[in-house]
C-alpha positions, 0 to 999 in steps of 0.5 A: 411231237410233231403237230400235224401228226396225229397218230390212231391209238387204237391201231396197232403199228404194222411192221415192214419188213425192213424195220424189224430187228429179228426177222423171225418175229411171230408178232409182225405190229407193234403197240404203242404204251407208256412204259417209266424207264430210268433217266440214265438208262434213258439218256444212254440208249438217246446217246446212241443215236436215232433208234433208240426205242428199238434198240430198248425193244430188241433187248428186252426180245432178246431177255425174252427169248432167253427166257423163254428157252430156259423155262422150255429147258427148265420144265423137261 
């Protein structure tokens, strides 16, 4: 980690339009979290180069949206 960088852990990081994968996202902010992932899965995401956290976020968002739609269909 960059020793000169001191994050403000209590403040969510604001996203700019250019940095969002899904420009229709409601949130607009990112929260710093700690998550435990399988080593092989993390290595696979990292193997595609910089931006692996964004790719993981995109996969999770797509899963969330697909299941949200599925839940709405099941309710009707």
